C-alpha positions as CSV (number, residue, x, y, z in Angstrom):
1,X,101.0,86.2,136.7
2,X,98.2,87.7,138.8
3,X,97.9,90.8,140.9
4,X,95.6,91.3,143.9
5,X,93.8,94.5,144.6
6,X,95.3,96.7,147.2
7,X,95.2,100.3,148.5
8,X,94.5,102.5,145.5
9,X,96.8,105.1,147.0
10,X,99.7,103.0,145.7
11,X,101.3,102.5,149.2
12,X,103.3,99.3,149.5
13,X,101.3,96.5,151.2
14,X,102.5,95.3,154.6
15,X,105.5,93.0,154.3
16,X,106.4,94.0,150.8
17,X,109.8,95.3,150.1
18,X,109.9,98.5,148.1
19,X,112.3,98.7,145.1
20,X,114.4,101.5,143.9
21,X,113.2,103.4,140.8
22,X,116.2,102.4,138.7
23,X,116.4,98.8,139.6
24,X,117.4,96.9,136.5
25,X,116.7,93.4,137.9
26,X,115.4,91.7,140.9
27,X,118.0,91.3,143.7
28,X,119.3,87.7,144.4
29,X,117.0,87.4,147.5
30,X,113.9,88.8,145.7
31,X,110.8,86.7,145.2
32,X,110.7,84.9,141.9
33,X,108.6,86.5,139.2
34,X,108.6,87.7,135.6
35,X,109.4,90.9,133.7
36,X,107.0,93.7,134.2
37,X,106.3,94.1,130.5
38,X,105.4,90.4,130.1
39,X,103.2,90.5,133.3
40,X,101.2,93.5,132.0
41,X,100.9,91.9,128.6
42,X,99.5,88.8,130.1
43,X,97.1,90.8,132.1
44,X,95.7,92.3,128.9
45,X,97.0,95.9,129.5
46,X,98.9,96.2,126.3
47,X,101.5,94.4,124.2
48,X,105.0,94.2,125.5
49,X,106.2,97.0,123.1
50,X,103.4,99.3,124.2
51,X,104.1,98.5,127.9
52,X,107.7,99.6,127.4
53,X,106.4,102.8,125.9
54,X,104.1,103.3,128.9
55,X,107.0,102.8,131.2
56,X,109.1,105.4,129.3
57,X,106.2,107.8,129.8
58,X,106.2,107.2,133.5
59,X,102.7,105.7,133.6
60,X,103.6,102.4,135.3
61,X,104.3,102.1,139.0
62,X,105.4,99.1,141.1
63,X,104.4,99.2,144.8
64,X,103.9,102.9,144.6
65,X,107.2,103.8,142.8
66,X,107.2,104.9,139.2
67,X,109.3,102.7,137.0
68,X,111.8,104.1,134.5
69,X,113.0,100.8,133.0
70,X,111.2,97.6,131.9
71,X,114.1,95.5,133.3
72,X,112.3,94.8,136.5
73,X,110.9,91.5,137.8
74,X,107.5,91.4,139.6
75,X,106.2,88.8,142.0
76,X,102.6,87.7,142.8
77,X,102.6,89.8,146.0
78,X,103.6,93.0,144.1
79,X,101.1,95.7,143.2
80,X,101.3,97.2,139.7
81,X,99.4,100.3,138.7
82,X,98.9,101.9,135.3
83,X,97.8,105.5,135.2
84,X,97.1,105.2,138.9
85,X,94.7,102.2,138.5
86,X,95.6,98.8,140.1
87,X,96.0,96.1,137.5
88,X,93.3,93.5,138.1
89,X,93.9,89.8,138.4
90,X,94.6,88.2,135.1
91,X,91.6,86.6,133.3
92,X,91.7,83.4,131.3
93,X,92.9,83.9,127.7
94,X,90.1,84.8,125.3
95,X,90.1,85.5,121.6
96,X,87.5,87.2,119.3
97,X,87.0,87.5,115.5
98,X,86.1,91.0,114.3
99,X,85.1,92.0,110.8
100,X,86.9,95.3,110.5
101,X,85.4,97.8,108.0
102,X,87.6,100.2,106.0
103,X,88.1,103.6,107.6
104,X,89.1,102.4,111.1
105,X,92.6,102.2,112.5
106,X,93.8,99.2,114.6
107,X,95.3,101.3,117.4
108,X,94.0,102.3,120.8
109,X,95.0,106.0,120.4
110,X,95.4,108.0,117.2
111,X,97.2,111.4,117.3
112,X,95.1,112.5,114.4
113,X,91.9,111.8,116.3
114,X,90.6,109.2,113.8
115,X,88.1,106.5,114.7
116,X,89.6,103.3,115.9
117,X,88.5,99.7,116.0
118,X,88.1,99.8,119.7
119,X,85.7,102.7,119.6
120,X,83.2,100.5,117.8
121,X,83.4,97.4,120.0
122,X,80.5,96.4,122.3
123,X,80.6,98.1,125.7
124,X,80.5,94.8,127.6
125,X,83.7,93.5,126.1
126,X,86.9,93.6,128.3
127,X,89.9,95.5,127.3
128,X,91.4,93.8,124.3
129,X,94.3,94.3,121.9
130,X,94.6,93.3,118.3
131,X,96.7,90.5,116.9
132,X,98.6,92.3,114.3
133,X,97.0,95.2,112.4
134,X,95.0,96.1,109.4
135,X,95.8,99.5,107.9
136,X,93.2,102.2,107.5
137,X,91.9,101.2,104.1
138,X,92.1,97.4,104.7
139,X,89.1,95.4,105.9
140,X,88.3,91.8,106.9
141,X,89.3,89.5,109.7
142,X,91.0,91.1,112.8
143,X,91.7,88.9,115.8
144,X,91.3,90.5,119.2
145,X,92.5,89.1,122.6
146,X,92.7,90.1,126.3
147,X,96.1,88.4,126.5
148,X,99.1,90.3,125.2
149,X,101.4,87.3,125.4
150,X,98.9,85.3,123.2
151,X,98.8,88.2,120.7
152,X,102.6,88.1,120.5
153,X,102.6,84.3,120.1
154,X,100.1,84.5,117.2
155,X,102.0,87.4,115.5
156,X,105.4,85.7,115.3
157,X,106.3,84.1,112.0
158,X,107.5,81.1,113.9
159,X,103.9,80.3,114.7
160,X,103.5,79.2,111.1
161,X,100.0,80.8,110.9
162,X,99.2,81.7,107.3
163,X,97.4,85.0,106.6
164,X,95.1,84.9,103.6
165,X,93.9,87.9,101.7
166,X,91.9,88.8,98.6
167,X,93.3,91.8,96.8
168,X,91.7,93.8,94.0
169,X,94.4,95.4,92.0
170,X,94.6,97.7,89.0
171,X,97.0,96.6,86.3
172,X,97.8,93.7,84.1
173,X,99.6,90.6,85.3
174,X,99.8,86.9,84.7
175,X,100.0,83.8,86.9
176,X,103.6,83.2,85.7
177,X,104.6,86.7,87.0
178,X,102.8,86.1,90.3
179,X,104.6,82.7,90.8
180,X,107.9,84.5,91.0
181,X,106.9,85.9,94.4
182,X,107.2,82.4,95.9
183,X,110.9,82.9,96.1
184,X,110.6,86.1,98.1
185,X,111.4,89.6,97.0
186,X,113.1,92.9,98.2
187,X,111.2,96.2,98.0
188,X,112.9,99.4,99.0
189,X,115.6,97.5,100.8
190,X,113.1,95.5,102.8
191,X,113.2,91.7,102.3
192,X,109.8,89.9,102.2
193,X,109.3,86.2,102.5
194,X,107.6,83.8,100.1
195,X,104.2,84.9,98.9
196,X,101.7,82.5,97.3
197,X,99.6,84.6,94.9
198,X,96.8,83.1,92.7
199,X,95.1,85.0,89.9
200,X,91.4,84.6,90.6
201,X,90.0,86.7,87.7
202,X,91.9,87.8,84.7
203,X,93.7,88.7,82.7
204,X,92.2,92.3,82.9
205,X,93.0,95.8,84.1
206,X,91.2,95.4,87.4
207,X,91.4,91.9,88.8
208,X,91.2,89.9,92.1
209,X,94.2,88.0,93.4
210,X,94.3,85.5,96.3
211,X,97.4,86.1,98.5
212,X,98.8,83.9,101.2
213,X,101.8,84.8,103.4
214,X,103.3,83.9,106.8
215,X,104.9,87.2,107.9
216,X,102.5,90.1,107.6
217,X,104.9,93.1,107.7
218,X,103.6,96.6,107.5
219,X,101.6,97.0,104.2
220,X,103.3,94.0,102.8
221,X,100.7,92.9,100.3
222,X,100.3,96.4,98.9
223,X,104.0,97.1,98.6
224,X,104.9,93.7,97.0
225,X,102.1,93.8,94.4
226,X,103.0,97.4,93.7
227,X,106.6,96.3,92.9
228,X,105.3,94.2,90.0
229,X,103.1,97.0,88.6
230,X,99.8,96.4,90.4
231,X,97.9,99.1,92.4
232,X,95.8,97.6,95.2
233,X,92.5,99.4,95.6
234,X,90.8,97.0,97.9
235,X,92.3,94.5,100.4
236,X,90.3,92.0,102.5
237,X,91.8,89.6,105.0
238,X,89.8,86.4,104.8
239,X,91.7,84.1,107.2
240,X,94.4,84.2,109.9
241,X,95.7,80.7,110.4
242,X,92.7,78.4,111.3
243,X,90.4,81.4,112.0
244,X,88.3,82.5,109.0
245,X,86.2,85.5,108.3
246,X,83.4,83.4,106.9
247,X,80.0,85.0,107.0
248,X,80.7,87.3,109.9
249,X,78.9,90.6,109.1
250,X,80.9,93.9,108.8
251,X,81.4,95.5,112.2
252,X,80.4,92.4,114.1
253,X,82.5,90.6,116.7
254,X,82.3,86.9,117.7
255,X,84.3,85.1,120.4
256,X,86.3,82.0,119.4
257,X,85.2,78.9,121.4
258,X,87.5,78.1,124.4
259,X,88.1,74.6,123.1
260,X,90.3,76.0,120.4
261,X,92.8,77.4,122.9
262,X,95.1,75.4,125.0
263,X,97.1,77.0,127.8
264,X,100.8,76.3,127.6
265,X,103.5,76.7,130.3
266,X,104.6,80.2,129.1
267,X,101.2,81.6,129.9
268,X,100.3,82.2,126.3
269,X,98.1,79.9,124.3
270,X,98.7,77.5,121.5
271,X,96.1,77.4,118.8
272,X,94.7,74.0,118.1
273,X,93.1,73.5,114.7
274,X,92.4,70.3,112.8
275,X,92.3,72.5,109.7
276,X,96.0,73.6,110.2
277,X,97.4,70.6,112.1
278,X,95.7,67.8,110.2
279,X,98.0,65.0,109.2
280,X,98.7,64.9,105.4
281,X,96.8,62.3,103.5
282,X,100.0,60.7,102.2
283,X,101.2,60.2,105.8
284,X,97.9,58.6,107.0
285,X,97.9,54.8,106.7
286,X,95.5,53.6,104.0
287,X,92.9,51.1,105.2
288,X,92.8,49.5,101.7
289,X,96.6,48.9,101.7
290,X,96.7,46.8,104.9
291,X,98.5,43.5,104.5
292,X,96.6,40.3,105.2
293,X,96.9,39.4,108.9
294,X,98.4,42.9,109.7
295,X,97.3,44.4,113.0
296,X,95.2,47.5,112.7
297,X,93.9,49.0,115.9
298,X,94.3,45.7,117.7
299,X,92.4,43.6,115.2
300,X,93.6,41.5,112.3
301,X,92.6,42.3,108.8
302,X,91.5,39.1,107.1
303,X,91.1,38.7,103.4
304,X,88.6,36.3,101.9
305,X,89.1,34.1,98.9
306,X,86.7,34.9,96.1
307,X,86.3,31.9,93.8
308,X,84.6,34.0,91.2
309,X,87.4,36.5,90.9
310,X,88.7,36.8,87.4
311,X,92.3,35.8,86.7
312,X,94.3,38.5,85.1
313,X,95.0,37.8,81.4
314,X,92.5,34.8,81.5
315,X,89.2,34.3,79.8
316,X,87.2,35.2,82.9
317,X,87.5,31.9,84.8
318,X,90.1,30.7,87.2
319,X,90.3,27.4,85.4
320,X,91.9,26.7,82.0
321,X,95.3,25.7,80.8
322,X,97.0,28.8,82.1
323,X,95.6,28.3,85.6
324,X,96.7,24.6,85.6
325,X,100.2,25.5,84.7
326,X,100.5,28.1,87.4
327,X,99.0,25.9,90.1
328,X,101.7,23.6,91.6
329,X,100.9,19.9,91.8
330,X,100.5,18.4,95.3
331,X,103.4,16.2,96.6
332,X,102.4,13.1,98.5
333,X,104.8,11.3,100.9
334,X,104.9,7.6,101.4
335,X,102.1,6.3,103.6
336,X,99.8,9.2,102.9
337,X,96.4,8.4,101.6
338,X,95.7,10.0,98.3
339,X,92.3,11.7,97.9
340,X,89.8,9.9,95.7
341,X,88.9,11.7,92.6
342,X,85.6,13.4,92.7
343,X,82.9,11.8,90.7
344,X,81.5,14.0,88.0
345,X,77.8,14.6,88.3
346,X,76.0,14.9,85.0
347,X,72.6,16.4,84.9
348,X,69.8,14.1,83.9
349,X,68.3,14.7,80.5
350,X,64.8,16.2,80.8
351,X,62.1,14.2,79.1
352,X,59.0,15.8,77.7
353,X,55.6,14.6,78.9
354,X,53.2,13.5,76.2
């Protein structure tokens, strides 16, 4: 979805049909388009949920008329404004890795006036939103994107992207106790999915635990570990799907190469990663297990006979009584010439010169 610049006054462009403020859907004869929340999310304005909040606050206008409901379709020729500013044409989807320090919140606006992640980004970066969130005291990898639909796509549990953390927790535990989290758990009436937790250092009163999960609910790691008697005092996200924190310095941001993103028909992006999508080793055909004469990549695999190969259970040679018994005798039909026996060549005895 793209939007062209127009008169900043918000007046409808020539030939555009204005819509009533309370329109809940496009009329049957309206131009095809998409929901306004999705269109603004794809343009990088905000996530769909935040766009709906902007609409409720009366900050979004379509063709000069303030919207009161997100149930409106917009077309390419429509003009959308947010806070009186025309939404620019959508840019290609981009993604960044950011090493979030502790003490910053992952929101654009904070009612308490605290510092946000977006206050510390480079000035030349476009407007971005975060993929998921890290709470105030958490640190580590935070993905940023200019595409709200992409952010939503990466956040959904159906994407299968695993979030990996390192948690330092106070309390005593064991690997056996942590393994019970693989079956999922319920804390304060909230059901959490399977969590893979590995004890890195321990046992001890203050230990590091590696945590992997696929949902990422609000403060999930802290709440789940607290339910088994562990108090998390430091939490670092080290990976989000195929994207890793690596050696990215604290407070630095680095763009993900475009080759790792592939646009799909919905306008979001599908993350391609050989690390995540690699075929399991058991499913890959083994080169050493190929049958003689079997086709592999268009060529036949030939096996060569090695006369020096040792026979199993033998004395180290292929000859011998056991080999003669196993070798079938040749059958000759009438009229066939039988091969002459090979003459044995005996080495001449060496004579000493006098």
